[in-house]
Backbone as a chain_set.jsonl record, in Angstrom:
{"seq": "MSLTKQTIIEKIANDLELSPSHTKDTVEDLLEILKSTLASGEDVMISGFGKFQVTEKAQRKGRNPATGESMMLKGRRVVTFKVAGKLKDRINSNIDSVAPK", "coords": {"N": [[178.664, 151.267, -98.438], [175.196, 151.72, -98.8], [172.698, 153.128, -100.9], [169.678, 154.13, -99.608], [166.064, 153.981, -99.719], [164.901, 155.871, -98.048], [167.022, 157.814, -98.068], [167.025, 158.606, -100.685], [164.559, 159.768, -100.911], [164.804, 161.888, -99.091], [166.89, 163.348, -100.328], [165.71, 164.084, -102.844], [163.529, 165.65, -101.858], [164.991, 167.664, -100.627], [166.506, 168.728, -102.713], [164.623, 169.585, -104.567], [163.025, 171.242, -103.112], [160.618, 170.247, -101.952], [157.868, 168.875, -99.985], [158.589, 166.396, -97.575], [156.77, 164.364, -97.078], [155.114, 164.458, -99.444], [157.11, 163.857, -101.413], [157.818, 161.309, -100.47], [155.409, 159.918, -101.036], [155.337, 160.054, -103.808], [157.708, 158.705, -104.588], [157.12, 156.199, -103.5], [154.841, 155.6, -105.272], [156.148, 155.579, -107.762], [157.859, 153.325, -107.378], [155.977, 151.33, -107.055], [154.742, 151.31, -109.449], [156.92, 150.189, -110.897], [157.301, 147.723, -109.706], [154.783, 146.474, -110.201], [154.79, 146.359, -112.987], [157.031, 144.823, -113.605], [156.137, 142.461, -112.276], [154.113, 141.593, -113.869], [155.474, 140.635, -115.899], [156.587, 142.333, -117.807], [159.325, 144.241, -119.218], [161.32, 146.894, -117.779], [162.561, 149.799, -118.957], [164.83, 152.369, -118.454], [165.816, 155.17, -119.765], [169.3, 155.945, -120.41], [169.973, 154.928, -117.898], [169.334, 152.013, -117.531], [168.07, 148.608, -117.949], [165.559, 146.664, -116.705], [164.832, 143.429, -116.653], [162.563, 140.631, -116.899], [163.211, 137.293, -116.652], [162.876, 133.753, -117.485], [163.667, 131.063, -115.456], [164.635, 127.827, -115.948], [163.35, 124.626, -114.575], [165.611, 122.796, -112.641], [168.225, 120.605, -111.6], [169.177, 120.266, -108.225], [170.831, 120.361, -104.996], [170.32, 119.558, -101.525], [171.873, 121.41, -99.193], [172.166, 120.853, -96.533], [171.676, 118.097, -96.218], [172.809, 116.832, -98.498], [171.158, 115.561, -100.152], [169.89, 114.952, -103.48], [167.666, 116.993, -105.418], [164.894, 118.342, -107.305], [164.745, 121.533, -108.315], [162.245, 124.021, -108.666], [161.095, 125.827, -111.587], [161.502, 129.2, -112.165], [160.749, 132.798, -112.052], [163.028, 135.452, -112.596], [164.457, 138.741, -111.869], [166.633, 140.655, -113.903], [169.229, 142.957, -114.414], [170.36, 145.182, -116.834], [172.834, 147.329, -117.503], [172.799, 150.707, -118.836], [174.729, 151.976, -121.588], [175.515, 154.709, -121.305], [175.521, 155.026, -118.468], [177.332, 152.997, -117.738], [179.635, 153.978, -118.807], [179.962, 156.297, -117.252], [180.372, 155.292, -114.695], [182.709, 153.904, -115.033], [184.431, 156.051, -115.683], [186.183, 157.257, -113.839], [187.779, 155.114, -113.015], [190.54, 154.583, -112.856], [191.393, 156.385, -110.889], [190.21, 155.558, -108.554], [190.862, 153.046, -108.064], [192.159, 150.287, -106.053], [195.413, 150.152, -104.816]], "CA": [[177.502, 152.063, -98.057], [174.173, 151.673, -99.735], [171.697, 154.208, -100.982], [168.414, 153.593, -99.195], [164.824, 154.597, -100.15], [164.807, 157.063, -97.275], [168.017, 158.745, -98.485], [166.497, 159.133, -101.974], [163.394, 160.683, -100.517], [165.329, 163.125, -98.423], [167.688, 164.099, -101.386], [164.793, 164.707, -103.741], [162.854, 166.596, -101.092], [165.902, 168.912, -100.36], [166.961, 169.341, -104.092], [163.504, 170.187, -105.271], [162.34, 171.975, -102.164], [159.316, 169.657, -101.793], [157.664, 168.35, -98.582], [159.127, 165.001, -97.418], [155.642, 163.47, -97.32], [154.775, 164.466, -100.914], [158.106, 163.182, -102.056], [157.707, 159.884, -100.122], [154.336, 159.367, -101.786], [155.778, 160.031, -105.206], [158.757, 157.724, -104.776], [156.261, 154.959, -103.435], [154.098, 155.381, -106.419], [157.114, 155.048, -108.784], [158.294, 151.966, -107.073], [154.751, 150.396, -107.138], [154.649, 151.06, -110.962], [157.955, 149.349, -111.4], [156.991, 146.45, -109.255], [153.677, 145.882, -110.869], [155.213, 146.135, -114.384], [157.845, 143.616, -113.548], [155.357, 141.262, -111.808], [153.399, 141.283, -115.117], [156.376, 140.098, -116.966], [157.172, 143.277, -118.754], [160.517, 144.883, -118.913], [161.329, 148.354, -117.529], [163.731, 150.469, -119.484], [165.011, 153.746, -118.092], [166.934, 155.702, -120.712], [170.465, 156.409, -119.682], [170.245, 154.2, -116.672], [169.44, 150.606, -117.812], [166.882, 147.853, -118.275], [165.283, 145.591, -115.82], [164.18, 142.374, -117.474], [162.097, 139.37, -116.229], [163.581, 136.04, -117.311], [162.451, 132.499, -116.903], [164.704, 130.093, -115.163], [163.956, 126.454, -116.004], [163.613, 123.585, -113.613], [166.92, 122.173, -112.662], [168.67, 119.685, -110.493], [170.012, 120.87, -107.035], [171.229, 119.594, -103.823], [170.128, 120.193, -100.218], [173.323, 121.511, -98.616], [172.304, 120.273, -95.188], [171.75, 116.69, -96.228], [173.42, 116.345, -99.656], [170.213, 114.886, -101.069], [169.55, 115.533, -104.767], [166.287, 117.331, -105.489], [164.623, 119.164, -108.485], [164.248, 122.881, -108.043], [161.115, 124.534, -109.532], [161.321, 126.865, -112.459], [160.984, 130.44, -111.558], [161.042, 134.03, -112.855], [164.03, 136.364, -111.912], [164.727, 140.099, -112.528], [168.022, 140.906, -114.144], [169.464, 144.399, -114.795], [171.467, 145.434, -117.852], [173.213, 148.747, -117.287], [172.946, 151.359, -120.102], [176.038, 152.379, -121.982], [175.869, 156.03, -120.677], [175.864, 154.841, -117.003], [178.435, 152.318, -117.65], [180.797, 154.968, -119.098], [180.014, 157.154, -116.077], [180.833, 154.501, -113.627], [184.079, 153.642, -115.324], [185.269, 157.085, -116.158], [187.166, 157.467, -112.852], [188.164, 153.915, -112.454], [191.955, 154.677, -112.455], [191.639, 157.24, -109.755], [189.723, 154.961, -107.348], [191.235, 151.615, -107.988], [193.036, 150.006, -104.963], [196.882, 150.019, -105.238]], "C": [[176.459, 151.821, -99.193], [173.201, 152.798, -99.803], [170.337, 153.561, -100.655], [167.33, 154.521, -99.834], [164.781, 155.948, -99.336], [165.741, 158.252, -97.635], [167.55, 159.39, -99.785], [165.446, 160.03, -101.763], [163.962, 161.993, -99.974], [166.075, 163.969, -99.508], [166.706, 164.823, -102.264], [163.999, 165.796, -103.082], [163.681, 167.884, -100.95], [166.116, 169.527, -101.761], [165.852, 170.176, -104.782], [162.54, 171.058, -104.416], [160.814, 171.463, -102.102], [159.118, 169.03, -100.405], [158.02, 166.799, -98.607], [157.904, 164.079, -97.628], [155.161, 163.376, -98.797], [155.799, 163.671, -101.644], [158.048, 161.744, -101.828], [156.572, 159.227, -101.03], [154.593, 159.18, -103.279], [156.681, 158.912, -105.485], [158.114, 156.343, -104.629], [155.581, 154.664, -104.632], [154.967, 154.92, -107.599], [157.548, 153.615, -108.616], [157.155, 150.928, -107.262], [154.532, 150.229, -108.687], [155.711, 150.088, -111.411], [157.768, 148.036, -111.015], [155.844, 145.775, -109.98], [153.954, 145.569, -112.382], [156.033, 144.901, -114.441], [157.028, 142.388, -113.228], [154.475, 140.853, -112.967], [154.183, 140.67, -116.182], [156.95, 141.021, -117.984], [158.528, 143.844, -118.314], [160.365, 146.31, -118.617], [162.589, 148.88, -117.938], [163.771, 151.871, -119.057], [166.232, 154.278, -118.892], [168.028, 156.328, -119.939], [170.794, 155.77, -118.352], [170.332, 152.657, -116.872], [168.024, 150.011, -117.877], [166.756, 146.823, -117.27], [164.384, 144.596, -116.66], [163.728, 141.069, -116.619], [162.563, 138.213, -117.228], [163.109, 134.888, -116.652], [163.652, 131.622, -116.684], [164.076, 128.735, -115.193], [164.247, 125.721, -114.794], [164.948, 123.058, -113.648], [167.169, 121.405, -111.43], [169.43, 120.52, -109.4], [170.271, 119.912, -106.017], [170.917, 120.237, -102.593], [171.459, 120.259, -99.569], [173.314, 121.009, -97.234], [172.46, 118.703, -95.24], [172.515, 116.009, -97.342], [172.459, 115.669, -100.577], [169.92, 115.691, -102.332], [168.043, 115.871, -104.747], [166.15, 118.2, -106.851], [164.133, 120.468, -107.874], [163.315, 123.437, -109.169], [161.686, 125.678, -110.469], [160.869, 128.145, -111.826], [161.374, 131.66, -112.435], [161.944, 134.84, -112.023], [164.057, 137.681, -112.571], [166.166, 140.231, -112.69], [168.101, 142.351, -114.529], [170.636, 144.406, -115.825], [171.66, 146.931, -117.825], [173.399, 149.419, -118.702], [174.401, 151.803, -120.333], [176.548, 153.69, -121.388], [176.334, 155.836, -119.092], [177.055, 154.005, -116.913], [179.752, 153.101, -117.829], [181.058, 155.821, -117.863], [180.71, 156.449, -114.852], [182.241, 154.138, -113.889], [184.912, 154.74, -115.694], [186.34, 157.497, -115.095], [187.78, 156.231, -112.293], [189.703, 153.853, -112.038], [192.236, 155.403, -111.175], [191.08, 156.569, -108.507], [190.156, 153.527, -107.136], [192.27, 151.347, -106.806], [194.411, 149.853, -105.512], [197.529, 148.98, -104.37]], "O": [[176.811, 151.734, -100.369], [172.907, 153.39, -98.764], [169.904, 152.608, -101.302], [167.597, 155.597, -100.368], [164.637, 157.019, -99.925], [165.389, 159.429, -97.548], [167.675, 160.603, -99.954], [165.411, 161.067, -102.424], [163.58, 163.077, -100.415], [165.885, 165.184, -99.571], [166.815, 166.036, -102.44], [163.797, 166.832, -103.716], [163.186, 168.999, -101.116], [165.918, 170.728, -101.945], [166.061, 171.208, -105.42], [161.485, 171.518, -104.852], [159.891, 172.271, -102.204], [160.092, 168.695, -99.73], [157.746, 166.084, -99.57], [158.037, 163.075, -98.327], [154.849, 162.29, -99.286], [155.415, 162.839, -102.466], [158.192, 160.958, -102.765], [156.762, 158.186, -101.658], [154.101, 158.238, -103.901], [156.511, 158.206, -106.479], [158.405, 155.423, -105.394], [155.677, 153.524, -105.085], [154.596, 154.008, -108.338], [157.596, 152.822, -109.556], [157.415, 149.773, -107.599], [154.182, 149.145, -109.153], [155.428, 149.226, -112.243], [158.013, 147.147, -111.83], [155.946, 144.601, -110.336], [153.398, 144.623, -112.941], [155.765, 144.009, -115.247], [157.216, 141.352, -113.866], [154.107, 139.678, -112.979], [153.678, 140.241, -117.219], [157.68, 140.621, -118.89], [158.811, 143.9, -117.117], [159.427, 146.947, -119.099], [163.63, 148.515, -117.392], [162.785, 152.573, -119.279], [167.394, 153.909, -118.718], [167.825, 157.093, -118.996], [171.826, 156.077, -117.756], [171.306, 152.05, -116.426], [167.0, 150.694, -117.866], [167.729, 146.133, -116.966], [163.363, 144.954, -117.246], [164.467, 140.563, -115.775], [162.305, 138.237, -118.432], [162.919, 134.885, -115.436], [164.514, 131.448, -117.545], [163.07, 128.507, -114.522], [165.175, 126.026, -114.045], [165.437, 122.865, -114.761], [166.49, 121.502, -110.408], [170.239, 121.386, -109.733], [169.957, 118.73, -106.157], [171.192, 121.433, -102.49], [172.12, 119.233, -99.411], [174.397, 120.729, -96.72], [173.21, 118.095, -94.477], [172.854, 114.829, -97.25], [172.841, 115.235, -101.664], [169.729, 116.907, -102.294], [167.246, 115.148, -104.149], [167.137, 118.681, -107.407], [163.233, 120.491, -107.036], [163.569, 123.331, -110.368], [162.643, 126.367, -110.115], [159.935, 128.154, -111.025], [162.168, 131.577, -113.372], [161.705, 134.951, -110.821], [163.711, 137.775, -113.748], [166.917, 139.965, -111.752], [167.093, 142.924, -114.944], [171.672, 143.757, -115.682], [170.736, 147.697, -118.099], [174.017, 148.855, -119.605], [175.178, 151.974, -119.394], [177.714, 153.843, -121.026], [177.315, 156.391, -118.596], [177.842, 154.27, -116.004], [180.758, 152.915, -117.144], [182.204, 156.044, -117.472], [181.519, 157.038, -114.134], [182.983, 154.069, -112.909], [186.072, 154.499, -116.026], [187.355, 158.065, -115.496], [188.279, 156.268, -111.169], [190.086, 153.203, -111.065], [193.186, 155.091, -110.457], [191.465, 156.996, -107.418], [189.833, 152.9, -106.127], [193.173, 152.162, -106.622], [194.541, 149.428, -106.66], [198.718, 148.699, -104.525]]}, "num_chains": 1, "name": "protein.A"}
């Protein structure tokens, strides 16, 4: 199961007793700030959560899977995420109790 934007909006609205429309606007504004910051090449660090980084991928050799033909893939920018230590600890704190047997 995935956490969706709509679920986040509903949870914040319920927890803080805010109107869903006001909460939606606030979440949309936050996401727009994150997107524009990353698009400009800047990193986004959220204390206790993690860091979104824009990294450059160099041009590289590739292969068309349909034809097997070799080709050069263009360089590009990608966003990576590095989890904060506090979140990593929280995620792993109950690992023994939820691990499949």
